[in-house]
C-alpha positions, 0 to 999 in steps of 0.5 A: 451540432454544439449549437443544436444541443446548447439550444436542447439543453437551454429546453431541457434546463426550464422544463426539468429535463423532460420533453411533452409526453408523446401522444402514443403511450408506450409500455411503461416499462422495458425488460429482458433477462438473458443467459449470458453463455447462450444469449437465451432469452428467458424473461422479456417485457417489450424489449426491442421497444425504444427508450432513453439510455441515460447513463446506461450509455456510458457502457458503450463509452468505457467499451470503446476505451477498452477497444483502444487498451487492447490495440495499444493505442490508450494505456490505463495509466495515461494521463488526461487533460480535461478540457473546458468542455468537459469540466463545464458538464452538468451533475453527476461529475468528478468535479475536474477543471479545465487543464486538470489531469487525471489518468485512464483508469481514474477516469474509467473507475469515475465513469463506472462508479460515479457515473461521471460526465465530465469523466466521460466527455474527458475519456471520449474527447481522447478517443474521438478528438471530439464528443461529437466524433465519439458519438459518431463511432459509438453509433457505429460500434452499436451497429457492429455489435449487432445493437440495430434500434441504438443511436448515441448522441453524446458520451455521457447520456444527458438528455437528447430526443434522439440518443436511443436504445432498446432493452434488448441492445443494452443486452447485446453490448453487456453480453459483448462486453463481458465476452470481449473484455473480461479482463476489464470487467472488474471495473464494474464490480468495484464498490470503491476507488481514491482520486485527488485524496478522496474516496469514492463509492459506487452509486450501483446499488444493485451490488450490494442489494442482490446476492451475486450480482457483480455489475453492470450500470445504472442510468437515470433522467427523467425522461428514462426514469430509473435504468439498470444493467445488471449481471450476477453469477450463480453456481457458475451460472451468468445472467444479464438483466436489463430493466428500463423505465423504473419509476423510483430507485426501489422499484428499480432495484427490487425488479431487477431482483425478481427478473433475475430470480425468475432467470435463475429458477429457469432450468439449464435443460429447458433452453433449448428452442427458446428464442436467442438474443439475436433473433429478437426482432430488430427492425429499424422501426422508423414508424415507432413512437417517441420513447415514453417520458417515464416522470413529469416535472412535477413527479420528477421525484424519488417516488414521491407524486406531485400530490404528496409535495411537502409544504415548506423548506424550512432550514433549507434556506431555499424559502419562495420563487423559484431557484437555478441550479448550477450543478453539484459537486463532491466538496462544499468548497467545490459547489461553492466556487461553482456558485460563485463563478455563475454569480459573476457571469450573472452580473449583467442579467441578474443582481438578486437571489440567495445563495445556498449551498445544499448537501444531499445524500444519493445511494451514499454518495455525499454531494453539495448542490450549488443554487441561487433562490428566491427568483421569479419565474422570469428572472430565472429564465432570463437568467438560466439563458445567459448562463447557457450563452456563455456555456455554463450548466444552468436549470431553473427549479420551479417552487413545486419541485424546490418544495419537494424534498426527495426531488431528483435535483436533491 
């Protein structure tokens, strides 16, 4: 499985985290709004269509952590040791180093507020022994909860063509979390936490954009588009909303707001006779096409299409040609360390390139990207292939993507 994932990761790096668009197009997005108490479906669009979950995967990761805590097999103050595999996870991440210690509580905060992949894998390895074994347990729990069309292959939501879900299934998971572990729901409502002397804010913008919203989780990859599971409470009534496949961050929040408004406008006295969440069609869907790829390599940006790409990168140091990105960190020093480590590993295959540390801002979070710019396509491909072979994350960025000032890698 490890070799397979490495191969998939290499292909993704050279294609900017996307696969060829399936021949048969699916719906443009999927959505569902559910009354949390009764499970009544208030609004639904392609709710059982398969989709890539992206970081919505992490809701199941922490769900299993809550299960372990309630069973007495895990405690919030237990310190976890970060493995080399966990520390090597690509952005977004907390910047954890191999051998570093982090409590379960801080790990959960990092997963929910920062969508930290390194924290998710650290927790998965503690509970499952390995990320692969944990992913099998995630899928088994999904089946037990009634998430009949969901398959998990990792703990973080990083792209894997076999890792799929539906809007309906994510609503089932959110409802189960609210019902089974209400004592831990405060993790999803928290807007900041402190670790290692640094304060981190939440990247979940719905908390500040919609009155009554108090969780749950965002997700994004080029393949999935902008995903969101949200819960909001007004006048003692709670709704769960799931939106998969928005094409921009703004669209994700505005459409979720519209969906929740529709739900809250529904008279509770009229719920009898409406379809329940558990009654939605849940066939195994073996004949279904693969989930759609929402954003192509050229489109993989914050609402900027290929035709509106700006020409020039004045002041960034990126210049022309291809570039390699080795991840993003919460501090400039960590990004410089990533860059220095990658350059050392590249000595056998690459001597050139310009070192660039590029600050970026995403939903109020300051991060620093580590890049090596000014390469040919052949140099970038050969270098990334070498880094993946030695277990180091690498993403090759084309000149077109580099020229996009709002591209997701930033």
